[in-house]
N, C-alpha and C positions, 0 to 999 in steps of 0.2 A: 798247650793242648787243651781243647774244650772237652770236658767230661760230660757225657749225657746224664741228665738227672732222671732218676727212676722214682716214681711215686709208689710207695707200698700201700695197697688198699685191699681190704678183705671184700668178699663178694657175697651177697645174700640173694637168693632166688625165692620169690613168694608164689606158691601154688595155692590159690584160694579155695579150691573145690574140695568138698567132702561128700561122702555117701550120706551122712546124717550129721547135723550140727548138734554138738553136746549141749546139755541144758545149762551148763555153767559158762559156756564159751562166749567171750566178747571179742575174739579175734576177727580179723577181716576174712571171713570165710562164708561160703554159701553151699547149700546142699542141693540146689536145683540148677546145676550147671547146664547151660545150653550151648556151651562151646566145647568142641572136641579137644582133648589134651594136645593133639598134634598141632591144631590151629593156635592154641595158646602158646605152646613152646616155640612155634615159628615167630610169634610176636616177641617173645623173650629174646630170641636170637637177634632179631632186628634191633630191638632196643639196646642190646649189648653192643652191637656194631655202631649205633648212633652215639652212644655214650663214650665209647672208646675214641671215636673221632673228635669228640668235643673236649676231651681232657687236654690240659695244657702240656702234658708230658707223658711219656710211656709209663705203663703201670706194671707192678709186680704183685701178684696176689698170693698171700701165704695161707689163706683159708677160703673155702667155698662152702656155703650152707644152704641146703634146700629146706625151707620151712613152709608152714601153711596154717590153716587148711591141712590137707592130707597129701603131701607130695609123693607118698608111696602108692598113689593111684596112677602115677606116671610109669610107663613101661621102661625097662632098662635102656632101650635104644634112645628114648627121648632124654633120659637123664644123661646118657653118654654124649648126646649131641650138645647139651648145655656145657658139660665138662670140656668138650673139645673147643667150644666157643670161648670159654673162660681162658683156656690156654692160648688160643689164637689172638684174642683181643686184649687180654689183660695179663698175659705172662704168668698164668697159673704155675706156681713153683713146683718143682719135681717132687718135693716132700710136703706138699700142701696137705692140710687137714681138709678132707672132703666129707661132709656130714649130710645125711638125709634123715629127716624125721619120718618115722614109720608107725602106722597103726597096725597092731598085730593082726587085725581082721582083714588086712589087705595083702598079706605076705604069703608067698609060697617059697619052697626051696629053690625053684627055678628062677623066680624073680630076685631073690637074694643073691644067688650066684651071678645073675646078670648085672646087678648093681655093683658087685665086687669087681667083675670083669671090666665094667665101664669106668672104674676108677674111684668109686666111693670106698673110703677106708674107715669111716666112722658111722655107726648106726645109733640113732637116738630113738629108743623104743618107748612109745606112749602107753605104758602099762596102766598107770594111775591107781589101780587097785587089783588085788588078787581075790576079791570077793565078788562072786557073780551077781548077787543081789545089789551090791553097791554099784557095780559097773552098769547094770540095767537102770538104776536110779539116775546115774550120771548121763545116761543116753549114749553110752559107748556101744560100738558095734561088735566088740570082741568079748570073749570069755576068758576066764583065768587060764583055762587049759590052752587056749590059742596063744596067750601071751607066753606061756612056758614053752610051747612048741616052737614059737617064732624065735625065741632066744636060742633054743637048741639048733634050729635050722640056720640061724645066722652064724653060729660057731662053725657049723658044718660047711658053710659057704666060705669060710676063711676070714670072718670078721674077728680081729683081735682087739678091737676097741669098740665096746658096746656100752652105751649109757641107758639107764632106766629112769623114766619119769614116774614119780608117785605123788599123790595128793593126800594130805592129812587134814584133820578137822572137818571131815565129811559128815553129812547128815547121818545120825545114828551111830557114828564111829566112837569107840572108846579108846583110851590109851592102850588097853590090852590088845585090841584089834589092830591098832597101828603098830605095836611092837611086833605082832605076828607078821604083818606085811613087810616090815623091815627085815625080819629074819628070813622070810622067804626070798626077798631080794638078794640078801648077802649070800644065801645058799647057792644062788646062781653064779656068784663070783663075777659080776660085771666090773668094768673098769671105772664106771662113773655112775653116780646116783644124783638125780635132781629131786628134791623133796620139798614141795610147795604146800603152804597152807592154803586152803580153799578161800578164794576171794569172791564175794558176791557182788557182781558188777551190774550196774543199772542197765536195763534193756534186755537182760537175759531172762529166760523162763525161771531160773532159780531166784532172781530178784523178785519177780512177781509172786512166786510161791512163798518166799519169806515174808513179803508184805501181808499175805493172807494167813500167815501163821501155819503154813503147811510144811515147813522145812525144819525138822528137829536137829538144829545145829548144836554141837558141843558148846559148853560154857567156856568163858575165858580161861578158867583154871585148867580145864581139861585140854584145851587147845595149847596152853603153855606147857603142860606136861608132855604132850605129843611132840612139841618142838624140842624140848630137852631130850626126850627119848631118841630123837633122830641122831643128834650128835653122839650120844652115849653108845647107841647100838652100832652105828657105822664106825665110830672111833675104835670100838673093840675089834672090828674087822679090818682095821688099819686103813681106813679111808681118811684122807686129809679134808678137813672142813676149810675150804678156801674162799667161799663166798656164802652169803647168808643162807641160800637154799641149795648149795651145790657142794658135792663131796666127790673126791677122786682118789684112785690109787696113785701112788707117786709116779709122775711122768704122764698122767692121763687127764690133766685139767683140760677143760674145753678151751682150745686156743682161740676159736672164733668168738665166743662170748666174752672172753677177756678183752678183745678189741673194743667192744662196747663200753665196758667198765673203765677202760683206760683212755677213752676218748680218741681211739685210733680211727683212721680213715676206713669207711666202708661204703660201698655202692650197692643199692638195692634195686632189684629188677622184678617187674611184675606188678599187678594191681595191688595198690595199698602198700607197696614196699617203701621203706624209708632209707635215706642216705645222709651221710655226714662226711665232710672234708674239713680238715683243720685249717686250711687256708682257702680263700684269702682272709686277712684280718685275724679275728679270733675264732673263725670257723663259720661254716655255712651248712644249713640243713634244708632238706626238701623232702617231699613225698610224692608218690604217684597217686592218681585217682583210685579211690577204693573200689569203685564199680568197674567191672570188667569191660563193659561195652565202650565207654569213653577212652579207656586205656588202649583198647585195640584200635579204635578210630585214630587216635593220635599217632600211634606207631605206624599204622598203615599209611599215614600221610607223611612219614619220615620226620615226625616231630618228636622231640623228647617229651614224655608225658608227665613232666614234673609240675607240681603246684605247691603253694605255701612255702615258697623259698624264703629263708630267713637268714640274714647275716647277723651273727651273734655279736652283741656288745660285750665289752670286757667283763662286766659283772655277771652276765648270763653264762659266759664260758667258764668263769671261775666257780660259779655256783654248781655247774655241771661237774666240774673236776672234783668238787667235794662230795656231792651226793652220789655220784657214780663210783668214785674211788673208794668211798667208805663202805660200799657193798663188799669189797674184798676185805677179808679178815686181816690182811697185811696192811691195809689202810693206805693213806696217801703220804707221799714224800714231800714234806713241807719245803725243803730247800729247792726241789724241782719246781714246785708251784711258784716260789719266789722268783726263780730264774725266768719262768715263763710269763708271769703276770706282774712281777715287781711289787711295789708297795701296796697295791690293791688288796693283796692277801690280808695285810694288817688292817687296812682301811675298812674293808667291808665285813670281815668275818672274825676279827680278833675278839669282839664281845661275845658272840655265841660260842666260840671255842672255849673261852674262859668259863662261861656259865656252864656249858655241858661237861667240861672237865671237872669243875667244882662239884657237879652233881654225880660224878662217877660214871657218866655215860660215855665219855671219850677219855682215852688215855694216850699219852705221848711217850714214846721210847725210841731211842736211836734216831731221832729226827723224823719219825713217822707218827702220824695221828691215825688212830683207829678206834673202832667201837669197842667198848669194854664188854666183857662176857655177859653182864646183866642187861646191856643195851641191845644186844642182837635181836632179842625177841620182839622188841617194839622199835625197830630201827627207823621205821617211817616217821616216827615222832622226832627223831634226831635229824633226819634228812630235811624235814620241813623247816628247820632253822636255817638251812642254806639255800632255800628257794627264794 
């Protein structure tokens, strides 16, 4: 009897429009949208149909993630139409994790109730800070009060899985201020907290401000103190530190993001969305055009809007397996890597593993290689040895 092969793949929806672009943001987003959300979503649905038809086998989707940009600018009916398409074209699983990123300044009780009714079961709330002056400096459109009200409204709408995003090492921020932000977050009792250190990216207003000496950033010691405070404060509130910047109550780790870190299959839809499949060969990656107009033109012509398609070589795939897997505090399973990549594990990376282990930056236990506690704070230096 022939058994039908089902490919498991997560789904990502990119909504690139914002009311206002934050001063630190280098994501693919625009604040001067000239496309109606309904027109953009119609293109998304068509792209999903085209991609499903092009897959070599039927799919089953364990997660669906709406990111951006500000996807909470979409009305619940549009979000619901995408969820319906995910079920129709990609076999969205009955217990799938369906997440939407939301800016507190775009939410109402009615909209949150609509998202929940449409099938969204996880909310990622972009709080970033509980200090109004800091929020203004960042270019955020919401206030601390709006963030608190949005969280309360989400609970009232039936969301039992809410994540909060926060940023530390902000201009003028002290360790005491950061500790206060973490305590306010834990007082809300979310299921998940993402706590990122501010990164100054080229091309952003913050980059230009720093070049001009107009950005009073904390020093390295203060930034390190804030990083340590994150684990200590959230740990006391029984959050699991499972990835460099991510903390969760037991059972509430982000299922979708773990797909990225474990090199699982994911298909991205929308302008600037990225995709990855583990086959053929050692994997294939591609992206959609960043600019909305050519994306819409391609889809209107019934063409898949992919570009920069790359078939990974063995070394590239193995490199990714290390620097993505090491982001997880549980690390990488060396025996699994040997099963997948064979002697290349030893050939390409035995030397850096020995060196980093000797420096106390990597540790190996029970067949797993992971970052040591002292290495987490400057993990990128470790990852660079596997690139």
